[in-house]
N, C-alpha and C positions, 0 to 999 in steps of 0.2 A: 297260485298267488302266494308269495312269501309272507305277506301280512295277513293277519286275521284279528278279529275282535271277539273276545270271549264274552264280555258283558259291558254294560254302560250304566251310568248314573244319570237320572233325569230329575230336574227340580219339580217343585209343586205345579208348575205350568206345563210340565211334560217337555221342557226344553232339555236336550241332552247336553250335559255339562262336562262329563269325562268318560273316557273309554279305557278298558283294560285290553291292551293290544299285545300281540306276539308276532315276532318276525322269525321265520323258520327257514333253514336251508339244510343241505346234507351234513353240515358240520355241527348243527345244534340249533338252539333257539335263544332269543333275547326277548324279554317281556318287561312291560312296565305299565303304569297308568299315566295317561295324558289328559290334562285338563284342557278342554277345547277352548279356542279363542271364540268369543261370542260376537255375533251369532254364527254358529257353525253352519247352519243351514235351516231352511224353513220346511221341516218335515214333522208330521205327527209321529209319535212313538210307534203307532200301529203300522205305519207305512215305511219306516226306516229299514234298510236292508244291509246285509254284510258289505256289499259293494259300496254303498253310501258311506258307512262308517269307516271302512278302509280308505276310501278316497279322502275323507277328512284327516285321517291319521297321516297319510302320505303327504298331503298338502301342508300340514302344520308341523310335523316333526322337523327338527333341525338336522337330521341325519339322512343320508341317502342309503339306498339298498347296497351300494358298493361299500360304504363304510361299515354297515352291519355285516356284510359278507367277510370283510377283512377282519373285523373284531372277532367273529366266530371262528375263522380260520386260525387266528392267533391264539384264541382260547383253547382250541383243539390241539394245536401244536404244543402249547404249554402243558396241557394235561398229559399228552403222550410223553413229553420230556420228563415230567415229574413221576410218571409211572416207573421209570428206571431208577428212581432214588432208592438208596439202601441206607438203613440206619446202622451205624456201628456203635457198639457199647464197649466201655472199658471192662476188661476182664480182671480177674484176681491177680494175674501176673503182670498187670499194667500194659498189656497189649490191647488192641481193639479188634473186635470181631462182630460179625452179624449174629445176633442172638438166634438160637435154635428155637423154633416154635413147634411145640408138639401138637399135632392135630388130634382132636378127640373123635373117635369113630362115631359115625352118624347114629348108630344104635344106642350109644350111651349119652348123646347130647340131650340136654333138657330143651323141650320145646314149649314155649308159652303160647297159649291160645286164649284169646279174650272171649269169654262166653257172654252172651246177651243175658241181661237181667230178666228173669221170668216175670210175666205180668201177674199182678195180684188178681186173685179170683174173688169177685164180690159174692157175699153170702146173702 
């Protein structure tokens, strides 16, 4: 199933009012939040399933799976095209060249590790 729902928002009456959905295929993923048209359906929050939520998304979104597939294919093609971009900078002799980037050997690179704050010990 290319669509999935990660989470939803329900109001004080437990009526589902919005869903965070994802459309995924081999080229990538598109995600967003969709505010449901009300009433979306008569389900208790405890009984709602992924299939029900996805059905609401598919019924209410203005886009088709084919349009999402085309958008993802286009985004993938653009990303692949842009990977070939090279930046040329002006040199001292007024010519342009790709700057030389010196790689730092892994053994001399600084690595930052976020340590957890120790818990206070009560006395």
